[in-house]
ZANURO-509122 format. One record per residue (C-alpha): residue number from 1; residue in one letter; x, y, z. Coordinates in Angstrom, 1 decimal, padded with zeros to 4 digits, always signed. Layout:
<pts>
+-----+---+--------+--------+--------+
|   k | r |     c1 |     c2 |     c3 |
+-----+---+--------+--------+--------+
| NUM | a |      X |      Y |      Z |
...
+-----+---+--------+--------+--------+
</pts>
This chain:
<pts>
+-----+---+--------+--------+--------+
|   k | r |     c1 |     c2 |     c3 |
+-----+---+--------+--------+--------+
|   1 | m | -013.7 | -022.1 | -004.0 |
|   2 | m | -014.8 | -019.0 | -001.9 |
|   3 | q | -016.4 | -015.5 | -002.9 |
|   4 | t | -014.7 | -012.1 | -002.3 |
|   5 | k | -017.4 | -011.6 | +000.6 |
|   6 | d | -015.7 | -014.6 | +002.4 |
|   7 | i | -012.2 | -013.3 | +002.4 |
|   8 | q | -011.2 | -011.2 | +005.5 |
|   9 | i | -008.5 | -008.8 | +004.1 |
|  10 | r | -007.1 | -005.3 | +004.6 |
|  11 | d | -004.9 | -003.4 | +002.2 |
|  12 | p | -005.8 | -005.5 | -000.8 |
|  13 | f | -003.2 | -005.6 | -003.6 |
|  14 | v | -004.0 | -007.3 | -007.0 |
|  15 | v | -001.5 | -008.5 | -009.6 |
|  16 | l | -002.8 | -010.0 | -013.1 |
|  17 | e | -000.5 | -012.3 | -014.6 |
|  18 | e | -001.3 | -014.8 | -017.5 |
|  19 | g | -005.0 | -014.4 | -017.0 |
|  20 | v | -004.9 | -015.0 | -013.5 |
|  21 | y | -005.6 | -012.4 | -010.5 |
|  22 | y | -003.5 | -012.8 | -007.4 |
|  23 | l | -004.9 | -010.9 | -004.4 |
|  24 | f | -002.5 | -010.0 | -001.6 |
|  25 | g | -003.1 | -008.0 | +001.6 |
|  26 | s | -003.0 | -008.1 | +005.4 |
|  27 | t | -004.6 | -011.4 | +006.0 |
|  28 | d | -003.9 | -012.0 | +009.8 |
|  29 | k | -007.0 | -012.4 | +011.7 |
|  30 | d | -005.8 | -009.7 | +014.2 |
|  31 | i | -003.2 | -007.3 | +012.6 |
|  32 | w | -003.2 | -005.3 | +015.4 |
|  33 | q | -002.1 | -007.1 | +018.6 |
|  34 | s | -001.8 | -010.9 | +017.7 |
|  35 | r | +001.3 | -012.5 | +017.0 |
|  36 | g | +002.0 | -012.2 | +013.1 |
|  37 | v | +001.3 | -015.4 | +011.2 |
|  38 | g | +002.4 | -014.2 | +007.6 |
|  39 | f | +000.7 | -013.3 | +004.2 |
|  40 | d | -001.8 | -015.2 | +002.1 |
|  41 | v | -002.6 | -014.8 | -001.5 |
|  42 | y | -005.7 | -015.9 | -003.2 |
|  43 | t | -006.3 | -016.5 | -007.0 |
|  44 | s | -009.2 | -015.9 | -009.4 |
|  45 | s | -010.0 | -015.8 | -013.1 |
|  46 | d | -012.9 | -013.3 | -012.6 |
|  47 | l | -012.5 | -011.2 | -009.3 |
|  48 | t | -015.4 | -013.1 | -008.0 |
|  49 | a | -014.7 | -016.6 | -007.1 |
|  50 | w | -011.4 | -017.3 | -005.4 |
|  51 | e | -009.0 | -020.2 | -004.8 |
|  52 | g | -006.7 | -020.4 | -001.7 |
|  53 | p | -005.5 | -019.2 | +000.6 |
|  54 | y | -001.9 | -020.0 | -000.4 |
|  55 | a | +000.9 | -019.2 | +001.9 |
|  56 | a | +002.9 | -016.6 | +000.4 |
|  57 | f | +005.1 | -015.7 | +003.3 |
|  58 | r | +005.8 | -017.3 | +006.5 |
|  59 | p | +008.4 | -016.1 | +008.9 |
|  60 | e | +011.6 | -018.3 | +010.0 |
|  61 | p | +011.7 | -019.1 | +013.6 |
|  62 | d | +014.3 | -016.4 | +014.2 |
|  63 | f | +012.5 | -013.6 | +012.2 |
|  64 | w | +013.1 | -010.2 | +013.5 |
|  65 | s | +009.4 | -009.5 | +013.7 |
|  66 | e | +006.6 | -010.8 | +015.5 |
|  67 | q | +003.8 | -008.3 | +015.1 |
|  68 | n | +002.2 | -006.1 | +012.6 |
|  69 | f | +002.4 | -007.8 | +009.4 |
|  70 | w | +001.0 | -005.3 | +007.2 |
|  71 | a | +000.2 | -004.2 | +003.7 |
|  72 | p | +002.2 | -006.6 | +001.2 |
|  73 | e | +002.6 | -005.2 | -002.3 |
|  74 | v | +003.9 | -007.5 | -005.1 |
|  75 | y | +005.8 | -006.3 | -008.3 |
|  76 | r | +007.5 | -008.1 | -011.1 |
|  77 | y | +011.0 | -006.6 | -011.5 |
|  78 | n | +014.0 | -007.8 | -013.3 |
|  79 | g | +012.7 | -011.3 | -013.6 |
|  80 | a | +011.6 | -012.0 | -010.0 |
|  81 | y | +008.8 | -010.9 | -007.8 |
|  82 | y | +009.5 | -008.4 | -004.8 |
|  83 | m | +007.2 | -008.0 | -002.0 |
|  84 | f | +007.3 | -004.5 | -000.1 |
|  85 | a | +005.6 | -005.2 | +003.3 |
|  86 | t | +005.5 | -003.5 | +006.8 |
|  87 | f | +006.7 | -005.2 | +010.0 |
|  88 | k | +007.4 | -004.0 | +013.7 |
|  89 | p | +010.7 | -005.4 | +014.7 |
|  90 | k | +011.1 | -007.0 | +018.0 |
|  91 | a | +013.6 | -004.1 | +018.9 |
|  92 | g | +013.2 | -000.8 | +017.0 |
|  93 | r | +010.9 | +000.9 | +015.0 |
|  94 | r | +008.1 | -000.1 | +012.5 |
|  95 | g | +009.0 | +000.0 | +008.7 |
|  96 | t | +008.9 | -001.6 | +005.3 |
|  97 | a | +011.1 | -004.3 | +004.3 |
|  98 | v | +011.7 | -006.1 | +000.8 |
|  99 | l | +011.1 | -009.8 | +000.2 |
| 100 | r | +011.7 | -011.7 | -003.0 |
| 101 | s | +010.3 | -014.8 | -004.7 |
| 102 | e | +010.5 | -016.6 | -008.0 |
| 103 | s | +006.6 | -017.2 | -007.9 |
| 104 | l | +003.7 | -015.1 | -007.2 |
| 105 | l | +002.5 | -017.9 | -005.1 |
| 106 | g | +005.7 | -017.6 | -003.0 |
| 107 | p | +007.5 | -018.4 | -000.7 |
| 108 | f | +008.6 | -015.0 | -000.3 |
| 109 | t | +011.9 | -014.7 | +001.6 |
| 110 | l | +013.8 | -011.7 | +003.0 |
| 111 | w | +015.8 | -009.7 | +000.4 |
| 112 | s | +016.5 | -006.5 | +002.4 |
| 113 | d | +018.4 | -006.6 | +005.7 |
| 114 | g | +015.4 | -005.6 | +007.8 |
| 115 | p | +013.3 | -002.6 | +007.1 |
| 116 | v | +014.6 | -000.2 | +004.3 |
| 117 | t | +013.0 | +002.8 | +005.8 |
| 118 | p | +014.9 | +004.9 | +008.2 |
| 119 | a | +015.6 | +003.1 | +011.4 |
| 120 | e | +015.0 | +006.1 | +013.5 |
| 121 | w | +011.5 | +006.7 | +012.0 |
| 122 | e | +008.0 | +005.1 | +012.4 |
| 123 | c | +007.1 | +004.1 | +008.8 |
| 124 | l | +004.7 | +002.0 | +007.2 |
| 125 | d | +003.1 | +001.1 | +003.8 |
| 126 | g | +006.1 | +001.4 | +001.4 |
| 127 | t | +005.3 | +001.1 | -002.3 |
| 128 | l | +007.6 | +000.8 | -005.4 |
| 129 | y | +007.7 | +003.5 | -008.0 |
| 130 | i | +010.1 | +003.5 | -011.0 |
| 131 | d | +010.8 | +006.6 | -012.6 |
| 132 | p | +011.1 | +007.2 | -016.4 |
| 133 | a | +015.0 | +006.8 | -016.3 |
| 134 | g | +014.5 | +003.4 | -014.6 |
| 135 | n | +015.3 | +004.6 | -011.0 |
| 136 | p | +013.7 | +002.7 | -008.4 |
| 137 | f | +011.9 | +004.6 | -005.3 |
| 138 | m | +010.2 | +003.5 | -002.1 |
| 139 | v | +007.2 | +005.8 | -001.5 |
| 140 | f | +006.1 | +005.4 | +002.1 |
| 141 | c | +004.3 | +007.0 | +005.3 |
| 142 | h | +006.2 | +008.7 | +007.9 |
| 143 | e | +003.8 | +008.0 | +010.9 |
| 144 | w | +001.4 | +010.4 | +012.7 |
| 145 | q | +002.4 | +008.5 | +015.7 |
| 146 | q | +005.9 | +010.3 | +015.5 |
| 147 | v | +005.3 | +013.4 | +013.5 |
| 148 | k | +001.5 | +014.2 | +014.3 |
| 149 | d | +000.9 | +015.4 | +010.8 |
| 150 | g | +001.3 | +012.2 | +008.9 |
| 151 | e | +003.7 | +012.5 | +005.9 |
| 152 | i | +004.2 | +010.9 | +002.6 |
| 153 | c | +007.9 | +010.5 | +001.7 |
| 154 | a | +010.0 | +009.3 | -001.2 |
| 155 | m | +013.3 | +007.6 | -001.0 |
| 156 | p | +015.4 | +006.4 | -003.9 |
| 157 | l | +016.5 | +002.7 | -003.9 |
| 158 | t | +019.5 | +000.8 | -005.1 |
| 159 | r | +018.8 | -000.9 | -008.6 |
| 160 | d | +018.7 | -004.2 | -006.7 |
| 161 | l | +016.0 | -003.0 | -004.1 |
| 162 | c | +017.9 | -004.0 | -001.3 |
| 163 | t | +018.7 | -000.8 | +000.4 |
| 164 | a | +018.2 | +003.1 | +000.3 |
| 165 | a | +020.2 | +004.9 | -002.2 |
| 166 | g | +019.9 | +008.5 | -000.6 |
| 167 | e | +018.0 | +010.4 | +002.0 |
| 168 | p | +014.0 | +010.4 | +002.1 |
| 169 | s | +012.3 | +013.6 | +000.8 |
| 170 | l | +009.0 | +014.9 | +002.0 |
| 171 | l | +006.2 | +014.9 | -000.8 |
| 172 | f | +003.3 | +016.3 | +001.3 |
| 173 | r | +001.7 | +016.2 | +004.8 |
| 174 | a | -001.9 | +015.0 | +005.8 |
| 175 | t | -003.3 | +018.4 | +006.4 |
| 176 | e | -002.5 | +019.7 | +002.7 |
| 177 | a | -005.6 | +017.9 | +001.8 |
| 178 | v | -008.7 | +020.0 | +002.9 |
| 179 | w | -010.9 | +016.9 | +003.5 |
| 180 | v | -008.7 | +015.4 | +006.1 |
| 181 | r | -009.9 | +015.3 | +009.7 |
| 182 | e | -008.1 | +014.7 | +013.0 |
| 183 | l | -007.9 | +011.1 | +014.1 |
| 184 | a | -010.8 | +010.6 | +016.6 |
| 185 | g | -010.1 | +009.4 | +020.1 |
| 186 | r | -006.6 | +010.7 | +020.2 |
| 187 | d | -004.8 | +013.7 | +021.3 |
| 188 | p | -005.5 | +016.8 | +019.2 |
| 189 | g | -003.4 | +017.4 | +016.3 |
| 190 | n | -003.0 | +013.9 | +014.8 |
| 191 | f | -003.7 | +013.4 | +011.2 |
| 192 | v | -003.1 | +009.9 | +009.3 |
| 193 | t | -001.4 | +009.2 | +006.2 |
| 194 | d | -001.8 | +005.5 | +005.0 |
| 195 | g | -001.3 | +003.3 | +001.8 |
| 196 | p | +000.4 | +005.3 | -000.9 |
| 197 | f | +000.2 | +004.2 | -004.5 |
| 198 | l | +001.5 | +005.7 | -007.7 |
| 199 | w | +000.0 | +005.4 | -011.2 |
| 200 | i | +000.5 | +007.1 | -014.5 |
| 201 | t | -002.9 | +007.9 | -016.2 |
| 202 | d | -003.6 | +007.7 | -019.9 |
| 203 | s | -002.9 | +011.1 | -020.3 |
| 204 | g | +000.5 | +011.0 | -018.8 |
| 205 | a | -000.3 | +012.5 | -015.3 |
| 206 | l | +001.5 | +010.9 | -012.4 |
| 207 | v | -001.1 | +010.5 | -009.5 |
| 208 | l | -000.7 | +009.3 | -005.8 |
| 209 | l | -003.6 | +007.5 | -004.0 |
| 210 | w | -003.4 | +007.9 | +000.0 |
| 211 | s | -005.6 | +007.2 | +002.8 |
| 212 | s | -006.5 | +009.1 | +005.9 |
| 213 | f | -009.9 | +010.0 | +007.7 |
| 214 | g | -012.5 | +012.5 | +006.5 |
| 215 | a | -015.9 | +013.5 | +007.5 |
| 216 | e | -017.5 | +010.1 | +007.0 |
| 217 | g | -014.7 | +007.9 | +008.4 |
| 218 | y | -011.6 | +006.1 | +006.6 |
| 219 | c | -011.3 | +007.2 | +003.0 |
| 220 | i | -008.9 | +007.4 | +000.0 |
| 221 | g | -007.8 | +010.7 | -001.5 |
| 222 | i | -005.8 | +011.4 | -004.6 |
| 223 | a | -002.8 | +013.9 | -005.5 |
| 224 | r | -001.3 | +014.8 | -008.8 |
| 225 | s | +002.4 | +015.8 | -009.4 |
| 226 | k | +002.5 | +019.3 | -011.2 |
| 227 | t | +005.6 | +018.3 | -013.0 |
| 228 | g | +005.0 | +014.5 | -013.6 |
| 229 | a | +008.0 | +013.9 | -011.4 |
| 230 | i | +008.1 | +012.0 | -008.1 |
| 231 | a | +009.6 | +015.3 | -006.3 |
| 232 | g | +006.1 | +017.1 | -007.3 |
| 233 | p | +005.0 | +019.4 | -006.2 |
| 234 | w | +001.9 | +017.6 | -005.4 |
| 235 | v | -001.7 | +019.0 | -005.7 |
| 236 | q | -004.5 | +017.5 | -003.6 |
| 237 | a | -007.9 | +017.0 | -004.8 |
| 238 | p | -010.5 | +018.8 | -002.7 |
| 239 | k | -012.6 | +015.7 | -001.8 |
| 240 | p | -011.8 | +012.0 | -001.5 |
| 241 | l | -012.0 | +009.4 | -004.2 |
| 242 | f | -013.8 | +007.3 | -001.9 |
| 243 | a | -015.2 | +008.6 | +001.1 |
| 244 | k | -017.4 | +006.1 | +003.2 |
| 245 | d | -015.3 | +003.9 | +005.6 |
| 246 | g | -012.9 | +002.4 | +002.9 |
| 247 | g | -009.4 | +003.0 | +002.0 |
| 248 | h | -005.7 | +001.8 | +001.5 |
| 249 | g | -006.3 | +001.2 | -002.3 |
| 250 | m | -004.5 | +000.6 | -005.4 |
| 251 | l | -005.3 | +000.6 | -009.1 |
| 252 | f | -005.2 | -002.3 | -011.9 |
| 253 | r | -006.5 | -003.1 | -015.1 |
| 254 | s | -008.5 | -006.2 | -015.7 |
| 255 | k | -008.1 | -008.8 | -018.4 |
| 256 | e | -010.3 | -006.8 | -020.7 |
| 257 | g | -008.4 | -003.5 | -019.9 |
| 258 | k | -010.9 | -002.1 | -017.4 |
| 259 | l | -009.5 | +000.2 | -014.8 |
| 260 | y | -010.3 | -000.9 | -011.1 |
| 261 | l | -009.8 | +000.6 | -007.7 |
| 262 | t | -009.5 | -001.9 | -005.0 |
| 263 | i | -009.9 | -000.9 | -001.4 |
| 264 | h | -011.0 | -002.5 | +001.8 |
| 265 | r | -014.3 | -001.8 | +003.4 |
| 266 | p | -015.4 | -001.6 | +006.0 |
| 267 | n | -012.4 | -000.3 | +008.2 |
| 268 | k | -013.0 | -002.6 | +011.3 |
| 269 | t | -011.6 | -005.8 | +012.3 |
| 270 | p | -012.7 | -008.5 | +011.5 |
| 271 | d | -015.2 | -007.3 | +009.0 |
| 272 | e | -012.8 | -006.0 | +006.4 |
| 273 | r | -013.4 | -007.2 | +002.8 |
| 274 | a | -012.0 | -006.3 | -000.8 |
| 275 | l | -014.0 | -004.1 | -002.9 |
| 276 | f | -013.5 | -003.6 | -006.6 |
| 277 | i | -014.6 | -000.4 | -008.1 |
| 278 | a | -014.6 | +000.3 | -011.8 |
| 279 | l | -013.2 | +003.7 | -012.6 |
| 280 | t | -012.3 | +005.7 | -015.8 |
| 281 | d | -009.2 | +007.7 | -016.5 |
| 282 | k | -011.2 | +011.0 | -016.0 |
| 283 | d | -011.9 | +009.8 | -012.3 |
| 284 | l | -008.2 | +010.2 | -011.5 |
| 285 | t | -007.6 | +013.6 | -012.6 |
| 286 | a | -011.1 | +015.5 | -013.0 |
| 287 | e | -010.7 | +017.6 | -009.8 |
| 288 | v | -007.0 | +017.4 | -009.1 |
+-----+---+--------+--------+--------+
</pts>
């Protein structure tokens, strides 16, 4: 057994099934430069003591990526488990691919033919959204490295989640949030978008968590769809949901039905740890 403080992890993502919490995330020791190892998963009954790590994904020797194994998100869909994860191809641009497994513990294997995000775009952090009609979408980031003012986009997927079913559409840009600051240490005019995640509140509002940099460092903001549809338009909260050196979050409910936000904090390798923050439904809509 290990405690949460013992697990180095970025981009934490929690799945609750049959009373067990499964913690996924970017688990390589150096996700920036080192050769990618894969994704691990940990299990817990109480969000405090964890078993593992278990090897959820390990690449085959001929895998098309060797670097930047980032931000795995896992969803139960049509009787199986699908992982949306970001990779940098040996040749080509970074993007989000889809993997599949019969078990939450893996092994997850490739389902899509490489990244599903546009081949000519620098993309990352794809997340799954299913609209009320059952249509799947990948919501992802079009990176600041290519567009400078980072974008959050939505793209329809085929029902089997294998490939795009249409062109991506822009939901919003980083600078539409008044709290966003330029990326320090770079050329002027670069604004980050990271880690989108969608949630329907108890009141029926569709909200979108996303991360960038604010006055106190890496942080997580929140936007709300004025129409309740993925196309928006999206209204940004005037201040971050969490502002002090933590972000790339998602929401889940505990076994007791309590709402939690999980983020990684601090935003510095190798010190990143998962943080679980209790919220109420009003926290997601009060200032949006």
